[in-house]
Steps between C-alpha positions, in 0.01 A plus 500: 500500500873464572731795552867467512823700478818419307813681397665513163841442651637219703675687782215482751382138450423335832557816700232675714387858412712794611449574866370848411234357270400262770461788741279698262290199428455426871398861557233442234378184663676240283770257618737426206775350715437159359519603136808394301635632180470311178582564135232526227460177301367441150199308654398822675402652160255210458388466860417861572268728314700817578868567568604847608844658490595773738718685253598509132811289541298223665239529230774450234634207697157341516459542121838330453407186711133471403437173309323508165197324637468733800152646544548743791444865443839672578505864594645760732318492835445871518322489162199403707499830683359803319766767452787268568509302181841422375660578838709283714422398857737683733805282582559541872794273533779752515310794663360579840253277673210726410551396138346170588185684602488672161547166323226340713261792416568465125460121493185519715345749259582281205366188677172669580476617133553138389238372734258760373579410137463124559179547698330711233 
């Protein structure tokens, strides 16, 4: 199984994660300092079984770039978490550092829900 991350915009291509995101990941035992941003590509819709957007705008952007022969299931990430369907993952970028903890918690809950779903 391959898991990856990509953005819908091109402004972070080749750049490392935000320092605050790196700090929260490190606190949770994961070193993401070597990660670099990339933009979603049409092949991703064929190479991955699932593609998740963090908010409605990114979901719309994904729909716009998805190729006709794409087979990936495309949905909001928090649709995986009971009671959070249709909601956006908190965007911590312009807020306080603790917003990155909130985002981490939301993504972690969704990731666990996905693992549970795929393992069933």
